[in-house]
Structures are given as C-alpha cells and as structure tokens.
Steps between C-alpha positions, in 0.01 A plus 500: 500500500328376184669572168288557190633435152334722238557344158416609146599453140687832519668691784622857445713607798562848338845529660628183327437292191154348429443135589300234316326250729610705798397537860513739793528363853340704778532447872327740736525852355811441290618340180736213583575376151460583129597259225406204280200308633678166519788652694279674756270197533802294605628772734160550668370146480225545759368827363138574418477538121291765322522421129375796295542313171512699176582826674781734590608568858668834559539767768181677603410807299559842654259790461737784581234771503131475577222648713306209647255722688364620163401153380129585537552777242559257212325668204369781724699785343461426128289812445775739614821331385552756222572759772756383757419782742129412494588132526705564815228720650222242455724225639592709805140595581385137471782370718510770765129579536318180410721214623547394861820347635331157481405571138863574422615179664240293313593669173869433570427138591312447173800643317721255689273213391532609138877525541535154653289346223727666241817361659605826665681425824636849579360851457609859547182668618444874542206604713351802671411261784782246508349312795231355271731340238743397774224300671373369166839377381572340837161331493549372144851373575674708234830686521539872447597851589212728598581866445306748713420796278538860613354807331566867563572746218498802730852568629353686797352177639799273425592432863141439600450249216831332577414439864163357403682264264754415768221405742328277243819321401617444858155361585528256207851374561412263788269320252786428259597138443780319323280505187339844511703816557386858550636782285422862417375667184505874445229471238629709208690823427171683437339392830796529739696819567879518484538547881281195562702290254818599686348408838385162367842437344681560830250279684523197270880516481533523879260209553597283200145506364402418142372800306321546168349781296295543184741684273532634145158359419334761280539808284295692761758415767785615278319826419441555871869460594673654201271791415262534797183479291218255436223337701720400794632855542152646452363259761752615760444868431127444523561379857713801583829310476784680329704298251837608365616244245858380551553490123618139521366171369382253764810288560729805500264671745498199734878482476528868596298426816723207599214254453700263280732446797223291655528248209131536416273291286356730231179396330447576128801713389351564157640848443865434574822542304839325492660739750219434748531125447869534589406692815268219606764237423763682707254538789404131501134592450239262364228541237153350489412487130121510450451486121131406479384762751718760328341414166143493629533843658667632186817607679745350253761225487788479745844413353503143629784407261716775648424386857618150414810614312599717798447197729266693725309302763182480295180317589155488345193654659132473417416827679144482635219319321335844486748581222581154367196281575700186578782407732699260282878526478523248215274720287707799611818320392368422154377856449830642629701294254278578201470871579878524537539354151259751349705744296817311590799564272818298443720773648320468836654161570313169507123504565372419848500122534267262680783422741549868588134571559460184711795617710318831556187307600690305766852577625502853356182571692638377831818703447296814432325441834824431686420129539741359244691297759181343637299383203460538124701195389492124559817447700582286799465704819258758359142537617275246327291739287410316181225448246402234250355611167329243277636481146261244353227735379386529140633858501845374605545176306747415355769624735828548315650713776341509848625852573343644186182299555480643851550864401325516162224236527404487869321709760419483867198285415744216423643498854436171680692551825628792710733440793625768742757414768425133439123543549259420216281810490336405167456132422367532146139507612475761773699735718545300817549788743169690469130435442474615140120494474444700816756754385348517151164599652660775708684642200182510293327690781780760517497538121127565505543773762778687321305513172304782663813721507477820301762775465 
C-alpha cells in the first residue's frame, strides 16, 4: 500500500504541540506517522511526497451543525429574517412544496462541494429528508452524521409521528457507511410534543443512535416554554393544538423529559444559564455553537466562554447558508473568538484564545458529534482527515504565529487540500468526487424555481 507524506512549513496536530517543517504520513485510510519532516522522510523513504510549502497542515474542519439540503436557499430569505416565524414558514413552504427529492440531493451535494473546498471533512447535518444529504455526503466522500428530523407538536399524534420516523430511520440505516452515520433530530421544543420527545429518547438510547435538537435558540422559544405565549404558542392554537407551558427554560424542560440521558447534541444554546450548562456537562451532551447564524437572525450571543470553561463538548456550526450565507468553519472560528471577547471583563477569566477556538473547529466538533475517537486530531492510528491551508497570502504575511494567522487572518478560500479517510477530495483546484459544473447548473435551476414561492 502506497504511503503519502504530506509536508508543510507548519503542522498543527491539535492534540499535541505544533511542528515546524513537519509532515503527516498517510497509508490507506489512516495516519501512520506525525512528526518532523526529516524524521518521517527517513522512516517512509519510498513514500509519495506532497509538499504544500508555506502552509499549515491540520485536522479537517468540522461543521457540527448545518442543513445541506437548504444550500439552494442562500440569500433567499433575506426579506423575512426580521421575523423568525415568517422566516421558518417561507423556508418550509419552499422546501416541502417546491423541491423534489432529487432537488434536495443536488442542493445537499452543492453544500458538500462548498464544505470540501473550505476544508470541512466532517458535518453534522439535520434534514427533513435525511436520505438526500446521506447520498450527497457519500457521493462527495465526506464524513458526517445525518440526523433525520421529526416534527409533531400535537401530543395526540405522537405515536403516529414516531412510527413514521422509525420507518424512515430504519430504511436509512442499511445505507450507513463507516464515514456517514444516521441519527435522529426531534426538531425543536416548539415543533415536537413532550410525548414524542420521550418516544424518540427511548428509541435512540435503545438503538445507540446519535440525536440532536435545536435548543434555547430564541426569545420566542423561551416565551413559549416559560409563559406559554408568543407566535409559537399562537401558531399551535391556530391549528387547534392545546399548549400548556411547562414553566421551564429549554434545557430544564428537556432534562425533565429525560432527553439529556440520550447525550444529545444541542444546536445554538443562546438562552442558557450556568445551572443548565452544568446539567449538560453532567449529561455528557454536546453543543454546536453557531455564532454567525445567531447574529444574522438577531437571536443573540451564546456564552461560548462559559461552554469552554465548563469543558463541554463544543463544536462550531455554520447552520444553513439560508441563515449564514457561507459554509466556512474558519470564518466561524474567527467570529466566535471575536464575539466571545465582546464585552469581556477581567473577572470572566482569560479571553477565548485562537488555540481554544481552533480546538472547537476540529477535535471539539468531532467530540460533540460522538466521533472524537475517530478523527479531529493528527495522531497515528486515527482516520486520515486533514487539510492544508496556505499561509503565504498578502492578507496573512508576515506569519509570526501560524495558529493566530490561521484563525484571525485566514478563511476557507485559503484551503489548498482536503483529505478524508486518506482520499484527496479537494486538490486545490476542484472537488475530485463530483462534476462541479453539472451540479452548478442544476442548483441554479432549482434556485430559479423556488424564487416563485410566496407565503
């Protein structure tokens, strides 16, 4: 089996100290060596050499929360983003009434192309039709967990909705691979009834399935759960669905239902306090921190500092490009670090560092997805998921510290190589696993069709 030696001026393993003039040796799907270039060149004397030059090699970036099927909605919802309820309604009508299953797969595949070009090797994707992103990720050669969403706010239909979910998930599981797993996502506390959450919880625990939920995302959600008022409550009552608020904030409510026992991944967690953070820590739950989407939708700023201080399994998520516009974890990392420093005070401990936010973008992300033993760091024996980011640009030079240059001066546009399980899925020029131009034409056609949507 051929060994490839990936070399660069800098290597950042994440789980160990940075290397100057370092290298990563890859054989098959796995990393077989990490260390100084001269040392690995002698150890693997017959290896194929890929010299990335003035660049940094590091673990592939992890997008812990996204919606690939919504990629065609980039910029589509700008006119309603001031009203989250209207935003959700327009999105749902466009997706459910104007997109075919093939449209969803093509949209997901285009999102996977964008991810690969930005150095993202692993994603946590939530979808109303998980078959589409599952096929798209498999086709693109990326790694991920695809969460099949379930909706059902009416407690009277909980069992019916659960069995529909069960059938969809069981139909998907034979299509799982070593790289792409199937999970479950009860969408949110305002779209899924308490009995349905309990049924899903029992199911995922019994079958060892990954599970995620949008949680503590907005003031409207908090009003819905604590006081029983607002647009979400009005929406249910308008459909003849009774809603008795539990009088609890989101994380406390989920804890009361036993949901935290499933060790979920919770996306957003903006409206959350120290006691709830402790509940998540004790449960072994993960958080997908989505700072740019949160800001664009006006939902607020999650306490990223507190997540890190509590040593929660915290990753970074772009959310969909319908609410963020780009799928770029490096940009997300920079924004996360800067936003966390906004209003920072000395008594809060040290400010979020470049090292901490890079950890969230890589190993923290894989841990939040339950893949921390598989990938997320450059270590011998791990899956060979790695990227090379050029550091020779005008916007990066001079480089005093490669880690800071990576986080504060770089973006996904500086990625020159993306490798997943030892396979080069982006070679610096093109994504090697799909026909980008054919896919681009399909995506433009879908986008043109959904512009006719009105709500």
